[in-house]
N, C-alpha and C positions, 0 to 999 in steps of 0.2 A: 192459774198462767200456762198449764199444759195445754189445757181444753182450749186456750183464746191462739194458742199456735197451732193447733189440730185444725183451727174452724178458719182460721188464714191461709192453711196451704190446700185446704178442701177448696175452697174460694178461689184460692190462683186457677188450681187444676180446673176448674169450672169454667173461668172465664178466659185458659187457652181451648178446652173443648168448644167452646162457643167460637170464638176466633177461627179454627180451625175448620169448624161447618160452615161460616158464614165466607170463607176463602172458598170451598168446594163449590157452594152452592154459585157463587161469583161465579167461578171458572167454566162449571155448566152452563148459565146465563150467555158467557160470553162467546162459549162454545156452539152454542143454540144459534147466536146471534151471526157469527163468523160465518156458521155452514147457510143459513138461509142467505147473507150476501152472494157467498159464492153460486149459492144454486142461483138467484138473478143471476148473477154474471154471465152463468149458462145459459138461462134462457134468452136473456136477451141479445147472446151470440148468436143462438138458433136462428128466432128472430128478423136476425139481420139476415143471414147466409137464407132462410126462405124467400124475404124479401128482395132479396137478390135475384133469387132463380124465378119468380112469380114475374118479374121487372124483364127478364131474360127471355124468357117464354113466349112474355106478350109482345115485345118486341119482335121475337121470330115470328109471330104470326102476320106482321103489318107489313107494306111496303117500304117502311123506312128502313127495315133490316136488310130486305131485299138490295135496295140503294145502296145500304151503307157496307153491303158484303161485295156489289161490284165496286166500290170504290176502295177499298180494303184490295182487292186483287189487281184493280187498275195497279194501284200502288206499288203493287208485289210485295206488303206486306200482312197479307192474309192469312196464311200460314202462323207466321211467327205471334198475329193479335190471339188465332184459337188455341195457339199452344200457350200464351201467357194466360188464358184465360182458365186454360185447365189446369195448369201448375197452381194461380190463384186460389181454388176452389179445391183443390186436395190440399194446400197447406190450411185454409181456412178450416177446415176440416178437421184439419188433425189440430189446430187451437182449441176448438171446441170439444174433443176429446179431450186435452190437456185439463180444461175447464169441469170437467166431467170428472177426471179422475180428483181432483184437486178438492169438488165437492165430497165425493165418496171417500178422499182422506179425512177431511176435517168432520167430517159425519161419524169418524169411528174411533179418533186417537182418544187417548186415556189421558197424558199428561199435558202439563202446560208448555213445556218447553217442545213438543211435537206442533201442537197449536198455532204456536209464534211459530215454528220452522213451515208449516205448509200456506202460513198467512201471507210470509215474505216471498215462498216460491209465486203462490197466487198471484200477489201483486207485478209479478217480474213478468209473469205470462201474458198477463193483463195487456200491459207497457210494450211488452213484444211486438203483442197482435195489432198492436193501435198502429206502432211503429211500420210495423210490414205494411198492413193496408192504405198507411199514407204515402210510403215510399214507391209499392205498387202502381197505385193511383199517379202517383208524378212521374215516373218514369214511363209511363203506358202512352201517358197524356203528352209529353212532351214528342217521344217515338213518334204515336200516330199524327200526330200536327204537324209538326216537322216532316213527315214525306209528304202530308197532305199539301202543305202551302207550297214545299219546294214543287211538287207534280203541277198543281195548277200554276205558278208564275212562270215555270220552264213550258207548258203549254200555251199559254196567254201570250208569251214572246214568241214562239216559233205560228203563232196565228197571227202575229202583228209582224211579221217580217223580221223577227229579231235570231239571233244570234243560239238561243234556246238556252242560255245560261244566267245564271244569278251574279250581280254583282256582289264585292265583299261588302259593300255599304249597306246594303239591302237585308244580307245573309247576318249581318252582326243585327241590324235596328231587328229584325225576325225575332233571333234570337235573343236578345234584351224582351222584348213585348211577352214572348211566350215565357220564357223564366219569371216573369213579374204575374201574367194571368196564371199561371201554375202554382205561383207561391200565394197567389190569393185564394186560390181554389183549395187547395192543401191545409192555409189557417182555416178555413169555413167549415172543412170536415173535422178540421181537428179540434175543432170548437165547438162542433156537437160533439164529438168524441168523448170529451174533458165535460160537457152536461152530463153525457148519459153513463158511463162508466166512471167518473171523478166523482159525482155521488156515492156509488157503492165503492170507489176504493176508498174517500173519506172517511167512509161509514167503518170502514174494513181495517182504515188505519187506528182508527177510536181504539176499536177492540183490543190492537196490537199495542197500542202505548197502554193500556187499562195493564194487557199481560205482562207488560214488562216490568210495569210497575211490582206486580203481584210477585213476579221473578226475583226482585231487588231483596 
């Protein structure tokens, strides 16, 4: 009987050892998967930035850019537009740096708790990045279109012997239409971001849920 008890104790120790090894292997797998996902978020954001820069350079070499610049100067918002563009790109670069930081942190963490914390931080940064891009687009689009419409309407009014003033009904109608157009375009961009970053975030969230189960 004593020999049987010793065998049982030895088997229980072996079972606990195998369980521990399994958890460590699973934790390492989740760490590698999370690191790969965050790396792809970093890569996609860089590609997005490069695409914007390439499009900006391409447009700057075309006649359309010169015409657009003249219109913005005529409307009196050229400096505002350029300042917003510079701030936008600086903030985007800062977000990309944050993605890189998160990737490095997830790559070197050793504990499950630290990995969970870094995943939460990464998800938060990605959501803020998407929100910033959408809000920046909506605000800039509304401002530019508002000035363009107002300048165009008052100019046409003066040319047709008007007083150069915009009636309140026309202003309200224009604001409603502009808000609707902005909402539709913002929704389209949000769906694009949801498709690209949403897939990566869902995979990252699965890693997070599995890690939480291991912590329980």
